N, C-alpha and C positions, 0 to 999 in steps of 0.2 A: 504494500500500500504506500501511496505517496506520503511524504512528510507533511506535517501541518502547514509549514511555511510554503511548500510547493503547492499544496491545495489552495491556500490563500492567494498566492500569486496567479494560479490558474483562474481563480474566480475573478480577480481584479482585471486580468488581461483578456478573458474570453467569455464572460457571462454578463448578461444584463439583469437577470433575475435570480433570486435565491432559489426559487422553485425549480428552475431548469438546472441549476448547478447541483441541487440535491438529487434530482432525477437522474442526471447523467452519471453521478457518482454512487448511485444506489444507496443513498442515506436519507434519513428523515430531515425535514426542514429544520427541526430543533438542533440536530447535530450539525447540519450545514452552518447554521448561525453561530454555533459555538466554535466551530473550526475557523470561521472567518474572524471572529473576535480574537481568539487565541493566536491565530496566524498573524494577524496585524500586530499584536503586541510583540510576538517573537521576532517578526520581521523588523520592527522598529529597533528592538534591542540589538539585533545582528547588524543592522546597517548604520545606525546613527548613535548607538549607545543609549544607556538608560536615561541620561540627562535630557534627551529629546522627547521622552514619553510625556504626554500630557493627559494622563488618565488616572483614575483611582488606583489602577494596578501598579503605578509607579511606587507608591508607598509600600505595597505588598512586596514587590521585588526588593526594595531597599531593605526592608525589615528581614527578609529571608537571607539576604547576602551578608548581613551583619553577624549572623550566628556562626 
């Protein structure tokens, strides 16, 4: 199976609707939505670093990295 980041990038580059993305990947719409949200966060971390994240998840990742 593709990685979450690759699925996110596939959605960004090739799909206009969440429903079609979910159908083509044979997953539920809820799972497709989660993949897109998580993929965006992971992609941001990989490409620009944690400082560029502007989401509530930023605090989560900062707290997890401090341990």
